[in-house]
C-alpha positions in Angstrom: 112.1 121.1 73.9 115.6 119.9 74.7 115.9 117.7 77.8 118.2 118.9 80.6 120.6 116.1 79.6 120.9 117.6 76.1 121.3 121.1 77.5 124.1 119.9 79.8 125.8 118.1 76.9 125.5 121.3 74.8 127.2 123.4 77.6 130.0 120.9 77.9 130.7 121.2 74.2 130.7 125.0 74.5 133.1 124.8 77.4 135.4 122.6 75.5 135.3 124.9 72.5 136.2 127.9 74.7 139.0 125.9 76.2 140.4 125.0 72.8 140.1 128.6 71.7 142.1 129.7 74.7 145.0 127.4 73.9 145.4 129.3 70.6 144.7 132.7 71.9 147.5 135.3 71.8 146.1 136.9 74.9 148.1 135.8 78.0 145.6 137.1 80.5 142.8 134.8 79.3 141.9 132.3 82.0 139.9 129.6 80.4 139.6 127.6 83.6 137.4 130.2 85.1 135.1 130.1 82.2 135.1 126.3 82.1 134.3 126.2 85.8 131.5 128.8 85.3 130.0 126.7 82.6 130.2 123.5 84.6 128.5 125.2 87.5 125.8 126.6 85.1 125.3 123.1 83.8 124.9 121.7 87.3 122.4 124.4 88.1 120.4 123.4 85.1 120.4 119.8 86.2 119.3 120.7 89.7 116.5 122.9 88.4 115.4 120.2 86.0 114.8 117.6 88.7 111.2 117.9 89.7 110.5 120.7 87.2 110.5 118.8 83.9 107.9 118.6 81.1 104.6 116.6 81.4 104.2 113.9 78.8 100.6 112.7 78.4 99.4 109.2 77.4 97.7 108.7 75.0 97.7 112.3 73.8 101.4 112.4 72.9 102.3 108.7 72.9 100.0 105.8 72.5 101.6 103.7 75.2 103.1 104.3 78.6 106.3 102.6 77.5 106.7 105.0 74.6 106.2 108.0 76.9 108.7 106.6 79.4 111.3 106.0 76.6 111.0 109.7 75.4 111.0 111.2 78.9 113.9 113.2 80.2 115.3 114.0 83.6 112.6 115.4 85.9 109.8 114.7 83.4 106.4 113.5 84.5 104.5 110.8 82.5 100.8 111.5 83.0 98.5 108.6 82.1 94.8 109.3 81.3 92.1 106.9 82.5 91.9 103.7 80.5 93.2 100.1 80.6 96.7 99.6 79.3 97.9 96.1 78.6 101.6 96.7 79.1 104.8 95.6 80.9 106.4 99.0 81.6 110.2 99.1 82.1 111.8 102.0 83.9 115.6 101.6 83.5 118.7 103.6 84.4 118.0 105.6 81.2 115.0 107.2 82.9 116.1 108.6 86.3 114.0 111.0 88.3 110.8 110.0 86.4 107.4 110.5 87.9 104.6 108.2 86.7 101.1 109.5 87.6 97.7 108.1 86.6 94.6 110.3 86.3 92.6 108.3 88.8 93.7 105.0 90.5 90.2 103.5 90.1 90.1 104.1 86.4 93.7 104.1 85.2 94.7 100.5 85.0 97.9 98.7 83.9 97.1 95.1 83.2 100.3 93.0 83.1 98.7 90.1 81.3 100.6 87.7 83.5 103.9 89.8 83.5 105.3 92.5 85.7 103.1 95.6 85.3 106.0 98.0 86.1 109.6 97.0 86.6 112.2 99.4 87.8 115.8 98.3 87.1 119.0 100.0 88.0 117.6 103.3 89.1 120.5 104.4 91.2 122.5 107.6 92.0 120.8 109.9 94.5 117.6 110.6 92.7 114.0 110.3 93.7 110.9 109.5 91.7 107.2 108.5 92.3 104.4 106.3 91.1 100.9 107.3 91.9 97.2 107.1 90.8 97.3 103.7 89.1 95.7 100.3 89.4 98.2 97.5 88.8 96.7 94.0 88.2 97.2 90.6 86.6 100.9 90.2 87.3 103.0 87.0 87.3 101.9 84.1 89.4 105.4 82.7 90.3 106.7 82.9 93.8 108.9 85.9 93.3 106.5 87.6 90.8 104.9 91.0 91.6 102.9 93.7 89.8 105.5 96.3 90.7 109.2 95.3 91.0 111.8 97.8 92.1 115.4 96.6 91.8 117.8 99.5 92.5 121.2 100.2 93.7 120.3 101.1 97.3 120.7 104.9 96.6 117.5 105.7 94.8 114.3 106.9 96.5 110.8 106.0 95.4 107.4 107.3 96.7 104.5 104.9 95.9 101.2 106.6 96.8 97.5 106.3 96.2 97.7 103.2 94.0 95.6 100.0 93.9 97.2 96.6 93.7 94.5 94.1 93.0 94.2 90.5 91.8 97.9 90.5 91.4 98.4 86.7 91.0 101.7 87.0 92.9 102.7 89.9 95.2 101.7 93.5 94.9 105.2 95.0 95.3 108.7 93.5 95.5 111.6 95.8 96.6 115.3 94.9 96.4 118.1 97.3 97.2 116.4 100.6 97.2 114.6 103.1 99.4 110.8 103.1 99.1 108.0 104.9 100.9 104.5 103.4 100.6 101.4 105.3 101.7 97.7 105.6 100.7 97.7 102.3 98.8 95.1 99.6 98.6 96.2 96.0 98.4 93.2 93.9 97.4 93.2 90.1 96.8 97.0 89.8 96.3 97.5 86.0 95.8 100.9 86.0 97.6 102.1 89.0 99.6 101.0 92.6 99.6 104.6 93.9 100.0 107.8 91.8 99.8 110.7 93.7 101.3 113.8 91.9 100.1 117.5 92.1 100.6 119.1 95.5 101.0 115.8 97.4 100.9 114.7 100.2 103.2 110.9 100.5 103.1 108.4 102.6 105.0 104.9 101.2 104.8 102.5 103.7 106.5 98.8 104.3 106.1 97.9 101.6 103.6 94.9 99.2 103.5 95.3 95.4 103.0 92.2 93.4 102.2 91.9 89.7 101.5 95.6 89.2 100.9 96.0 85.4 100.6 99.6 85.3 101.9 101.3 87.8 104.2 100.3 91.5 104.0 103.9 92.6 104.6 106.9 90.3 104.6 110.4 91.7 105.3 113.4 89.5 104.5 116.0 89.1 107.3 118.6 90.8 105.1 116.4 93.8 104.4 118.0 97.0 105.7 115.0 98.5 107.4 111.2 98.2 107.4 108.6 100.4 109.2 105.1 99.1 109.3 102.7 101.5 110.9 99.2 102.9 110.7 97.9 100.1 108.3 94.7 98.2 108.2 94.9 94.4 107.6 91.5 92.8 107.1 90.1 89.5 105.9 93.4 88.0 104.9 95.9 85.5 106.1 98.9 87.0 108.0 99.3 90.7 108.8 103.0 91.1 108.7 106.2 89.1 109.2 109.2 91.1 110.3 112.1 88.9 110.8 114.5 91.4 112.3 114.2 92.9 115.7 115.4 96.3 114.4 112.3 96.7 112.3 109.7 99.2 113.5 106.0 98.5 113.8 102.9 99.6 115.6 99.5 101.4 115.4 98.2 98.7 113.0 94.6 97.6 113.0 93.8 93.9 112.4 90.4 92.4 111.7 89.3 88.9 110.8 92.7 87.6 109.8 93.2 83.8 109.7 96.6 84.3 111.4 97.6 87.5 113.2 100.5 89.1 115.0 98.1 91.3 116.9 99.8 92.1 120.2 103.3 92.1 118.8 103.4 95.8 119.4 101.5 97.4 122.3 99.9 99.9 119.9 98.6 97.3 117.5 95.0 96.4 118.1 92.1 94.3 116.8 88.8 95.9 115.8 86.3 96.0 113.0 87.5 98.9 110.7 83.9 99.6 109.6 84.4 100.0 105.9 81.7 102.0 104.2 80.9 99.1 101.9 83.4 96.3 101.6 81.3 94.3 99.2 81.2 97.2 96.8 85.0 97.6 97.4 84.6 101.0 99.1 87.2 100.8 101.8 86.7 104.3 103.1 85.7 104.4 106.7 82.5 105.1 108.6 82.6 108.1 110.9 82.7 105.8 114.0 85.5 103.6 112.7 88.2 102.9 115.3 90.8 103.6 112.6 89.8 107.3 112.8 91.6 109.7 115.2 89.7 110.0 118.5 88.0 106.6 118.1 90.9 104.4 118.9 90.9 102.1 121.9 93.1 102.3 125.0 93.5 106.1 124.5 95.8 105.4 121.5 96.9 108.4 119.5 97.9 106.8 116.2 96.5 109.4 113.9 94.6 108.2 110.8 95.0 104.5 110.2 94.6 103.0 106.8 94.7 104.4 103.3 91.4 106.2 103.4 89.8 108.4 105.9 86.2 108.8 107.0 83.8 109.1 104.0 80.4 108.0 105.2 78.1 108.2 108.2 76.8 104.7 108.4 75.8 101.8 110.5 78.6 99.3 109.8 77.5 96.2 108.0 77.6 92.9 109.9 81.2 92.3 108.9 81.9 90.7 112.3 79.8 87.7 111.3 81.1 87.4 107.7 83.3 84.3 107.1 86.5 84.2 105.1 84.8 81.8 102.6 81.8 84.1 102.1 84.1 87.1 101.4 86.2 85.1 98.9 83.0 84.2 97.1 81.8 87.8 97.0 85.1 88.9 95.5 85.0 86.4 92.6 
């Protein structure tokens, strides 16, 4: 199957051929500009139709590695990754705009960076959008600026990062520079530095995620970040919830529990309460039915909607997490 880029190139060649034919045609009523315009519009329509409606490339069925699949993907294609562990450092560059990368199941589809960046997005610009979902990213670089997912764009691309797990990352979970990113439904577990690092020129929405045992700051927004929204998240058993260094940033409706340092109270809709995970020692961070993160259970008559990445999934008596110490939790996670 030809990619949409190839089809558009084909139409441009045809348009040029018709234009050349017109220059040598004895007919004086031939108006090639109309045909050239028509073909250009047709090509544009093909491009528009291709975005979000491309082919699905499956790993490892069609290509053994995720990188090979990405390199062969066209505009609007989806790379679907079956469950398994992939030791890769995947690069999404300007050659792969509008690419959707989707794992079969976040719990069983793992990209292990082996000490390098698991997925790096470089130069995705223009006005396109893309997504990354259903993956576990782990074992990234351990330097200060290192992260399992690094998005370095032009400020005009849009990314949706949903239903992923960032665990044992060595550095940060995600670093965003100069692009627009929406994060939701993600779990950040035992990130050694930050969960999310919002750097210069980035516009990031961080809504309905769960941060557990993040050793540094759950969300850090650089003063030169364009905008950051932090709302409806759970921060538990870590260090600092979030650090937003610009008064224009938006935050609220976040739940904090057993953080060694907390900004609880920074927003009137933020509150502290045991989230009542179904089984945090088994890394099941769904919520008990009575969890204060669920709608209708929130204190002070708050109407925050669902808080955290996962809804209610068990009817349980919450474990004695209120008496658990940070040291005991770290030992349990080793």
